[in-house]
N, C-alpha and C positions, 0 to 999 in steps of 0.2 A: 592073472595080473601081468601086465607087460610094462617093462621099463626099458627104454632105449639107451644104449651107450653111445655117446657122441664124442668124437675126437679121441677115442680110446681112453676116456675118463671114467674109469670103473668106480672110483670113490664117489663121484657125484651121482652116478646111477644107483649105487648102494644106498646113499642118503635118501634119494627119491623113493627107492623101494621101501626103506624103513618107515618113511613118512606115510606112504600109502598103507602099509600094514597097520600102522598105529591108527590111522583114520578109520580103517575098516573094522578095527576092534579085534584083530587077530591075536595080539599079545594078551589082551584081557581074556579071550576065549581059551588060549593055551594055559593061562594061569588057573582058570576055573576048572579045566579038565585035568589038572595035575592030580587031583584026588577025586575019589568017587563022592558024589553028592546024592543023598537019599532023595527020592521023589518028593517027600514031604518038605524037606529043606529047600528044594528047588521051588516048590509052590510058594513057600513062605517068603523066599527071596524075591520072586517075581511079584508077589502081592505087595511087598514093602516098596519095591521100585515103582509100581503103579501108583501107590499112595503118594510117594515123593513127587512123581510127575504131576499128579492132580493138584497137589498143594502148590507146586511151583507155578502151574498154569493159573491157579486162583490168585496167587500173589501178583503175577504179571497182569492179569485182568484188572485187579483192583488198582494197581499202579497206573495202568493205562487210562482207566476211567476217572482218574483224579482223586482217588482215595475215598470217593463217595460210595457208601455201602448201604443200600436200601433193600 
């Protein structure tokens, strides 16, 4: 990851770096890896996330189609 420092403004470059790290999910990954997660717990978490994504996609599809569900 590359952040350029312009006009010797390190604070602005640091803010840009933090924003990039946040967007990439590095902080979330560090928080997850702080403790060991059993493979079964990881599978359950991933499956729950997939279900949430599918439900959200269904909600958006229904909203886009005008609420008509046939």
